[in-house]
C-alpha positions as CSV (number, residue, x, y, z in Angstrom):
1,M,-49.0,47.4,-54.9
2,A,-52.1,49.6,-54.5
3,R,-53.0,51.8,-57.4
4,L,-54.5,55.3,-57.1
5,L,-56.2,56.7,-60.2
6,I,-56.4,60.5,-60.5
7,V,-59.0,61.5,-63.2
8,H,-59.2,65.2,-63.9
9,H,-60.3,67.8,-66.3
10,S,-57.9,70.7,-65.9
11,P,-58.6,73.3,-68.6
12,S,-57.5,76.3,-66.5
13,R,-54.2,77.4,-64.9
14,S,-55.9,77.1,-61.5
15,L,-57.1,73.5,-62.1
16,R,-53.8,72.5,-63.5
17,A,-52.2,73.8,-60.3
18,L,-54.6,71.9,-58.1
19,T,-54.1,68.7,-60.2
20,D,-50.3,69.1,-59.9
21,A,-50.6,69.5,-56.1
22,V,-52.9,66.4,-55.8
23,V,-50.4,64.3,-57.9
24,A,-47.5,65.6,-55.8
25,G,-49.3,64.7,-52.6
26,A,-50.2,61.3,-53.8
27,G,-46.6,60.7,-54.9
28,D,-45.0,62.0,-51.7
29,E,-41.8,60.0,-51.1
30,A,-42.9,59.1,-47.6
31,I,-45.8,57.1,-49.0
32,E,-44.8,53.6,-50.0
33,G,-46.6,50.9,-51.9
34,V,-48.9,53.1,-54.0
35,E,-48.7,53.5,-57.8
36,V,-50.2,56.8,-58.9
37,V,-51.8,56.8,-62.3
38,V,-53.0,60.2,-63.8
39,R,-55.5,60.4,-66.6
40,P,-57.3,63.3,-68.2
41,A,-61.0,62.6,-68.0
42,L,-61.3,62.2,-71.8
43,E,-58.7,59.5,-71.8
44,A,-59.6,57.5,-68.7
45,T,-61.1,54.1,-69.4
46,A,-63.1,51.5,-67.5
47,D,-60.0,49.4,-67.4
48,D,-58.2,52.2,-65.6
49,V,-61.0,52.3,-63.0
50,L,-61.2,48.6,-62.5
51,A,-57.4,48.4,-62.1
52,A,-57.4,51.1,-59.4
53,D,-57.9,50.7,-55.6
54,G,-59.0,54.3,-55.1
55,Y,-59.7,57.5,-56.9
56,V,-59.2,61.2,-56.8
57,L,-61.5,63.2,-59.2
58,G,-60.9,66.8,-60.3
59,T,-63.3,69.0,-62.2
60,S,-64.3,72.5,-63.0
61,A,-67.8,73.8,-62.1
62,N,-69.5,74.7,-65.3
63,F,-73.0,76.2,-65.3
64,G,-73.7,74.5,-62.0
65,Y,-72.4,71.1,-63.1
66,M,-69.3,69.0,-63.4
67,S,-67.2,69.5,-66.5
68,G,-68.4,67.8,-69.7
69,A,-65.1,65.9,-69.8
70,L,-65.7,64.3,-66.3
71,K,-69.3,63.6,-67.2
72,H,-68.1,61.8,-70.4
73,F,-65.7,59.8,-68.2
74,F,-68.6,58.6,-66.0
75,D,-70.9,58.1,-69.0
76,S,-68.3,55.9,-70.7
77,T,-67.3,53.8,-67.7
78,F,-70.4,53.7,-65.3
79,L,-71.9,50.3,-66.2
80,A,-68.6,48.6,-67.0
81,V,-67.2,49.4,-63.5
82,G,-70.3,48.3,-61.6
83,G,-72.7,51.2,-61.7
84,A,-76.4,50.3,-61.5
85,L,-79.6,51.9,-62.7
86,D,-83.1,51.5,-61.3
87,P,-86.0,50.7,-63.6
88,S,-86.5,54.4,-64.4
89,G,-82.9,54.8,-65.6
90,A,-81.7,56.7,-62.6
91,A,-78.6,55.7,-60.6
92,D,-79.4,53.0,-58.1
93,P,-76.9,53.1,-55.2
94,T,-78.6,50.1,-53.5
95,A,-78.0,47.8,-56.4
96,S,-74.3,48.6,-57.0
97,E,-72.5,45.3,-56.6
98,G,-69.7,46.1,-59.1
99,G,-66.1,45.4,-58.6
100,T,-65.4,49.0,-57.5
101,K,-68.0,49.2,-54.7
102,G,-66.5,50.5,-51.4
103,R,-63.3,51.9,-52.8
104,P,-62.2,55.3,-51.4
105,Y,-62.3,58.5,-53.4
106,G,-61.6,62.2,-53.0
107,L,-62.9,65.1,-55.1
108,Y,-61.6,68.6,-55.9
109,V,-63.7,71.3,-57.7
110,H,-62.8,74.8,-58.9
111,G,-65.2,77.4,-60.2
112,R,-65.9,81.1,-60.3
113,Y,-69.4,81.2,-59.0
114,D,-71.3,78.3,-57.5
115,L,-69.8,74.8,-56.9
116,T,-72.9,73.2,-55.3
117,G,-74.3,71.6,-58.4
118,A,-70.9,70.3,-59.6
119,V,-70.2,68.6,-56.3
120,R,-73.7,67.2,-56.0
121,S,-73.5,65.8,-59.6
122,V,-70.3,64.0,-58.9
123,Q,-71.4,62.7,-55.6
124,S,-74.6,61.3,-57.0
125,I,-72.7,59.2,-59.6
126,V,-70.0,58.0,-57.3
127,G,-72.7,57.1,-54.8
128,A,-74.4,54.9,-57.4
129,L,-71.0,53.3,-57.9
130,G,-70.8,52.6,-54.2
131,W,-67.5,54.5,-53.8
132,K,-66.7,55.8,-50.3
133,Q,-66.0,59.4,-49.8
134,S,-62.7,59.3,-47.8
135,Y,-61.8,63.0,-47.5
136,D,-63.6,66.3,-47.4
137,V,-64.4,67.7,-50.9
138,L,-61.9,70.4,-51.7
139,E,-64.0,73.3,-53.0
140,V,-62.1,76.3,-54.5
141,L,-64.3,79.2,-55.4
142,G,-62.6,82.1,-57.2
143,D,-58.8,82.8,-57.2
144,L,-56.5,80.0,-56.2
145,E,-54.4,80.7,-53.1
146,D,-51.5,78.8,-51.5
147,E,-53.9,77.3,-48.9
148,H,-55.8,75.7,-51.8
149,T,-52.8,74.0,-53.3
150,A,-51.7,72.9,-49.8
151,A,-55.1,71.4,-49.3
152,A,-54.9,69.6,-52.7
153,Y,-51.6,68.2,-51.8
154,E,-53.1,66.9,-48.5
155,L,-56.1,65.4,-50.4
156,G,-53.8,63.4,-52.8
157,A,-51.6,62.3,-49.9
158,T,-54.5,61.2,-47.7
159,I,-56.1,59.0,-50.3
160,A,-52.7,57.5,-51.2
161,V,-52.0,56.8,-47.5
162,L,-55.4,55.1,-47.2
163,L,-54.4,52.8,-50.0
164,A,-51.0,52.1,-48.6
165,A,-52.4,51.0,-45.2
């Protein structure tokens, strides 16, 4: 059975609603053969990442960057799951030969002002891991609307369906 790992930092009501919608979409009863594992970013481990076949990541945008919790997740798992660094210490996407290379991922981000830096920071790290972006980034700026939770449901379902195939 394929495994989808959802790693999130959901400190606000809006992010909790988005996370709930992603989890509901991934667990849609019409999707068979996918186990959905949900971990808060501060609890997710390298073993969780290595055991998964695909990922959905959720974060707030904080001061132009991903949440500290999601950054901690990457910091604590990066090398153990196949991330690579170049001689300067920067992420090296060309050298990533780890066991997670090529796995699909999706991303959702919520913030009140600018989401650009948060999205870019996540994409640079997953790029160095060799993960494949498999759905458009769900960017929610400002108040959460029904269309956003519907899009989050679709994000979760789409990544799950990719794993079920």
